[in-house]
C-alpha positions as CSV (number, residue, x, y, z in Angstrom):
1,M,-25.7,-5.7,-23.8
2,P,-24.7,-9.1,-25.6
3,F,-26.9,-11.3,-23.2
4,D,-29.3,-13.7,-25.3
5,F,-32.8,-12.8,-23.7
6,A,-34.1,-16.1,-25.3
7,T,-32.4,-18.2,-22.6
8,V,-34.9,-16.7,-20.2
9,V,-36.9,-19.6,-19.9
10,A,-39.6,-21.3,-18.1
11,P,-39.6,-23.3,-16.0
12,F,-37.0,-22.2,-14.8
13,R,-33.8,-24.3,-13.6
14,M,-30.1,-23.9,-11.9
15,Q,-28.9,-26.1,-15.1
16,P,-25.5,-26.0,-16.8
17,G,-27.4,-24.6,-20.1
18,L,-24.2,-24.9,-22.3
19,R,-24.5,-24.4,-26.2
20,R,-22.0,-24.3,-28.6
21,M,-20.8,-20.9,-29.6
22,V,-21.2,-19.9,-33.4
23,P,-18.6,-19.2,-36.1
24,G,-17.3,-15.6,-35.2
25,A,-18.9,-14.9,-31.9
26,L,-16.5,-13.2,-29.5
27,H,-15.6,-14.2,-26.1
28,L,-13.8,-11.0,-25.0
29,T,-15.1,-7.3,-24.9
30,P,-12.6,-4.5,-24.5
31,N,-12.9,-1.8,-21.9
32,A,-13.1,1.6,-22.8
33,P,-11.0,4.0,-20.8
34,A,-14.7,5.2,-19.3
35,A,-16.1,2.3,-19.0
36,R,-18.2,1.2,-15.8
37,A,-16.7,-2.4,-15.8
38,L,-12.9,-0.6,-15.7
39,R,-13.8,2.0,-12.9
40,E,-15.0,-0.9,-10.4
41,K,-12.4,-3.4,-11.5
42,L,-9.7,-0.8,-10.7
43,D,-11.2,-0.1,-7.6
44,V,-11.1,-3.8,-6.5
45,L,-7.4,-3.9,-7.6
46,Q,-6.4,-0.8,-5.7
47,H,-7.5,-2.1,-2.6
48,H,-8.8,-5.6,-2.7
49,A,-6.4,-7.1,-5.3
50,S,-5.4,-10.1,-3.2
51,E,-9.0,-11.2,-2.9
52,A,-9.3,-10.9,-6.6
53,L,-6.4,-12.1,-8.2
54,L,-5.7,-15.8,-6.9
55,A,-3.7,-19.1,-8.0
56,A,-3.3,-22.8,-6.3
57,A,0.2,-23.5,-4.8
58,G,2.3,-24.2,-7.7
59,F,-0.1,-23.6,-10.6
60,D,1.5,-22.6,-13.8
61,A,-0.8,-20.2,-15.6
62,A,1.4,-19.2,-18.5
63,P,-0.6,-21.5,-21.1
64,A,-3.9,-19.8,-19.7
65,L,-2.5,-16.2,-20.0
66,R,-1.0,-17.1,-23.6
67,A,-4.5,-18.4,-24.9
68,L,-6.0,-15.3,-23.3
69,M,-3.6,-12.9,-25.0
70,R,-3.9,-14.3,-28.4
71,Q,-7.5,-14.5,-28.2
72,A,-7.9,-10.4,-27.1
73,S,-5.3,-9.8,-30.0
74,V,-7.1,-11.6,-32.6
75,E,-10.5,-10.6,-31.7
76,H,-9.9,-6.8,-31.3
77,A,-6.7,-6.1,-33.2
78,D,-7.2,-2.5,-32.8
79,A,-7.4,-2.5,-29.0
80,F,-4.8,-5.7,-28.2
81,A,-1.4,-6.5,-29.5
82,W,0.9,-9.4,-28.1
83,D,4.3,-10.3,-28.9
84,G,3.9,-14.3,-28.7
85,D,5.7,-14.5,-25.4
86,R,4.9,-12.2,-22.1
87,G,4.7,-8.8,-24.5
88,F,0.9,-7.2,-24.2
89,D,-0.2,-4.1,-25.1
90,A,-3.5,-2.4,-24.3
91,A,-3.7,0.4,-26.6
92,R,-6.9,2.0,-25.6
93,L,-5.6,2.3,-22.0
94,G,-2.1,3.6,-23.0
95,W,-0.4,0.6,-20.9
96,S,1.8,-2.4,-21.6
97,I,3.5,-5.5,-19.7
98,R,6.7,-6.5,-20.9
99,G,7.6,-9.7,-18.9
100,D,7.0,-8.4,-15.2
101,A,7.6,-4.5,-16.2
102,V,4.7,-1.8,-16.6
103,H,5.2,0.7,-19.4
104,G,3.1,3.6,-20.8
105,E,1.9,6.6,-20.5
106,G,-2.2,6.0,-20.0
107,P,-4.1,7.3,-16.5
108,P,-1.6,6.9,-14.1
109,E,-4.0,5.7,-11.8
110,I,-3.6,2.3,-13.9
111,G,-0.1,2.5,-14.1
112,D,0.3,3.0,-10.1
113,C,-2.2,0.2,-9.8
114,L,-0.4,-2.2,-11.8
115,C,3.1,-1.7,-10.6
116,A,1.7,-1.7,-7.1
117,L,0.7,-5.7,-7.9
118,P,3.1,-8.5,-7.5
119,P,5.3,-8.7,-10.3
120,E,3.7,-12.5,-11.3
121,W,0.1,-10.4,-11.4
122,R,1.3,-7.5,-13.1
123,L,0.2,-9.0,-16.7
124,P,-3.0,-10.9,-15.6
125,G,-3.9,-7.4,-13.7
126,L,-3.8,-5.4,-16.9
127,L,-5.8,-8.2,-18.6
128,S,-8.6,-7.6,-15.7
129,L,-8.6,-3.9,-16.7
130,A,-8.3,-4.0,-20.5
131,L,-11.1,-6.2,-20.6
132,A,-14.6,-6.2,-19.5
133,E,-14.8,-9.8,-18.6
134,D,-13.3,-12.1,-15.3
135,F,-11.4,-15.1,-15.6
136,A,-10.7,-18.2,-14.2
137,V,-9.1,-21.5,-15.5
138,I,-10.6,-25.0,-15.3
139,D,-8.6,-27.8,-15.4
140,G,-9.9,-30.8,-17.1
141,A,-8.3,-33.6,-15.6
142,T,-9.0,-32.7,-12.2
143,A,-11.8,-30.7,-12.3
144,H,-10.6,-28.0,-10.1
145,I,-10.3,-24.1,-10.6
146,P,-6.8,-23.5,-10.1
147,W,-6.5,-19.7,-11.1
148,L,-8.9,-16.7,-10.6
149,A,-8.8,-13.1,-12.0
150,V,-12.2,-12.2,-10.7
151,C,-13.0,-8.5,-9.5
152,L,-16.8,-8.7,-10.2
153,P,-18.3,-11.9,-8.4
154,S,-21.9,-12.1,-8.1
155,H,-21.9,-12.6,-4.3
156,W,-19.5,-15.3,-3.6
157,A,-15.9,-15.0,-2.6
158,P,-13.3,-16.0,-5.4
159,Q,-10.7,-16.6,-2.1
160,E,-13.0,-19.4,-1.0
161,K,-13.3,-21.2,-4.8
162,V,-9.5,-21.1,-5.6
163,G,-8.2,-24.8,-6.0
164,R,-11.6,-26.4,-5.4
165,H,-13.1,-28.9,-7.4
166,F,-16.1,-27.8,-9.6
167,A,-18.7,-29.7,-7.7
168,Q,-17.3,-28.0,-4.3
169,V,-17.5,-24.5,-6.1
170,H,-20.9,-24.7,-6.7
171,A,-22.1,-26.5,-3.7
172,P,-23.7,-23.5,-2.4
173,V,-26.1,-23.0,-5.5
174,A,-29.6,-23.8,-4.8
175,D,-31.3,-26.3,-7.0
176,N,-27.8,-27.6,-8.0
177,Q,-28.0,-31.4,-8.3
178,L,-27.8,-31.2,-12.6
179,L,-24.5,-29.1,-11.8
180,I,-23.3,-31.4,-9.2
181,T,-23.9,-34.4,-11.0
182,A,-22.6,-33.4,-14.4
183,A,-19.1,-31.8,-12.8
184,E,-16.7,-34.1,-13.9
185,H,-18.3,-34.5,-17.4
186,L,-18.6,-30.7,-18.0
187,A,-14.9,-30.1,-17.0
188,R,-14.1,-32.5,-19.6
189,L,-16.4,-31.0,-22.3
190,V,-15.1,-27.2,-21.8
191,T,-11.7,-28.5,-22.1
192,G,-12.2,-30.0,-25.2
193,A,-11.7,-28.5,-28.7
194,Q,-15.2,-27.1,-29.1
195,R,-16.2,-23.5,-28.2
196,W,-19.1,-23.1,-25.3
197,E,-21.0,-20.3,-24.0
198,R,-24.0,-20.0,-21.3
199,F,-26.0,-17.2,-20.0
200,V,-27.2,-16.3,-16.4
201,W,-29.5,-13.9,-15.3
202,T,-31.3,-12.9,-11.9
203,L,-33.0,-9.4,-10.5
204,T,-31.4,-7.2,-7.6
205,A,-32.0,-4.6,-5.6
206,E,-28.1,-3.9,-5.9
207,P,-27.1,-2.2,-9.1
208,R,-23.0,-2.3,-8.7
209,L,-21.4,-5.1,-10.7
210,M,-18.7,-5.8,-7.9
211,Q,-20.7,-7.8,-5.3
212,H,-18.1,-9.5,-3.3
213,P,-20.1,-10.6,0.1
214,H,-17.5,-9.5,2.1
215,H,-17.9,-5.7,0.9
216,V,-21.3,-5.4,-0.5
217,P,-23.8,-7.0,1.9
218,P,-27.0,-8.6,0.2
219,A,-29.5,-5.7,-1.0
220,K,-32.8,-5.2,0.9
221,W,-36.4,-5.0,-1.1
222,P,-38.1,-2.2,0.9
223,V,-41.2,-3.8,2.1
224,A,-43.1,-0.2,1.7
225,L,-42.4,0.1,-2.1
226,D,-45.5,-1.0,-4.0
227,A,-45.0,-3.0,-7.6
228,D,-44.0,0.0,-9.7
229,G,-41.4,1.5,-7.0
230,L,-39.8,-2.0,-6.6
231,A,-39.4,-2.1,-10.5
232,A,-38.0,0.9,-10.6
233,M,-34.9,0.1,-8.4
234,A,-34.6,-3.6,-9.5
235,S,-31.4,-4.4,-11.7
236,F,-31.2,-7.0,-14.4
237,R,-28.3,-8.5,-13.7
238,T,-26.8,-11.2,-16.4
239,E,-23.1,-13.0,-17.0
240,H,-22.4,-13.9,-20.3
241,Q,-20.0,-17.0,-19.9
242,T,-17.5,-18.7,-22.4
243,F,-14.8,-20.9,-22.6
244,I,-11.5,-20.5,-24.4
245,P,-10.4,-24.1,-24.9
246,L,-6.7,-25.4,-24.1
247,P,-7.1,-29.0,-25.2
248,E,-3.5,-29.2,-25.3
249,A,-3.3,-28.3,-21.8
250,R,-6.6,-29.8,-21.0
251,Q,-7.7,-26.5,-19.5
252,A,-9.9,-23.9,-20.4
253,V,-9.9,-20.0,-19.6
254,F,-13.7,-19.3,-18.3
255,T,-14.7,-16.1,-18.7
256,I,-17.5,-13.9,-17.1
257,L,-19.0,-10.9,-18.9
258,V,-21.2,-9.2,-15.7
259,E,-23.6,-6.3,-16.8
260,S,-26.7,-4.6,-15.1
261,L,-29.1,-2.6,-16.2
262,P,-32.2,-1.2,-14.9
263,L,-35.1,-3.5,-15.1
264,A,-37.2,-1.1,-17.1
265,D,-34.4,-0.7,-19.8
266,A,-33.6,-4.8,-19.8
267,V,-37.1,-5.4,-20.0
268,D,-38.4,-3.1,-22.9
269,T,-41.2,-5.2,-24.9
270,P,-44.0,-6.6,-23.9
271,E,-42.5,-10.1,-25.0
272,R,-39.8,-9.7,-22.9
273,A,-41.9,-9.0,-20.0
274,R,-43.9,-12.3,-20.8
275,Q,-40.7,-14.6,-20.9
276,L,-39.5,-13.0,-17.8
277,H,-42.9,-13.2,-15.7
278,A,-43.2,-16.9,-16.6
279,S,-39.7,-17.8,-15.7
280,L,-39.9,-15.8,-12.4
281,A,-43.5,-17.4,-11.9
282,S,-41.6,-21.1,-11.9
283,M,-38.9,-20.4,-9.6
284,N,-39.0,-22.9,-6.7
285,A,-38.9,-21.6,-2.8
286,E,-35.1,-23.0,-2.8
287,V,-34.0,-20.8,-5.7
288,L,-36.2,-17.5,-4.4
289,V,-34.3,-17.7,-1.2
290,Y,-30.9,-18.6,-2.7
291,R,-31.4,-15.4,-5.0
292,G,-33.1,-13.0,-2.6
293,L,-36.1,-12.7,-4.3
294,T,-38.5,-14.0,-2.0
295,D,-39.8,-10.9,-0.8
296,A,-39.9,-9.4,-4.1
297,R,-41.3,-11.7,-6.4
298,D,-44.9,-11.0,-6.1
299,R,-44.4,-7.3,-6.6
300,L,-42.0,-7.9,-9.6
301,L,-44.5,-10.4,-11.1
302,G,-47.3,-7.6,-10.7
303,W,-45.3,-5.2,-12.5
304,L,-44.2,-7.6,-15.4
305,A,-47.8,-8.8,-15.7
306,A,-48.4,-4.8,-16.4
307,V,-45.8,-4.6,-18.9
308,A,-46.8,-7.9,-20.8
309,Q,-50.4,-6.7,-20.8
310,I,-51.1,-10.1,-19.0
311,E,-54.7,-10.1,-17.9
């Protein structure tokens, strides 16, 4: 789990939280054939591909796809090979794309899924399945999001975001003033030469990675459960977000690695419990409502205090 727990801080604020990636840090994570992210992504692309693979009219995703294939083949040469054009091999899955054609002898459900996609989406489809991350393209000139390959959204609908301005995309977010005010600057920053990353977390009663609001309703926190019972059903959901820059095109590929662990597995030391307790306790009412934590906060704080040995 690459999530950096040091980013769980108090007071909690909804803010950009960007930091420079250190040399050698990775953007991408190969999916193994039995990976949870692969299973959930495959289900989405088999049944709801048009809600996950999206592009604004007229947008050319070729530079971003080349950047993504190049990054994957450089970071994980044992898992991926790229021919410098539109030929991409995902060795661990046993499938390849040559132009728009699907080749391979891997799990047949993956090949069938790729073949069922529109030809222009077969390469993005293989990248989505072969990598644990979801992807979006940010246009630095306009601060718009013209392209998305997002199978595992965190209670937002990708089809409602494609083609929209960065500020519009984040308009529903609680306590969002810093994000909205900085939208133009952030779009220019992440589409420059420097590599950036950020970390996001929440607590949820829904363990699934895919949380599209049209298919996964907000999970309820049972009123009858005590602190221990609530903590036992809670998940610590995280996102590691990075930006693969394409400065020559004034674009960046935005990567989103979603992970979800049982709360007790994620908060496995008193120090982590103290960090999370302080951050959760500092959330304002607007953020608690937005994150669905209003009814659960006090009980979760009680459990965290016990783990942290807070008197």
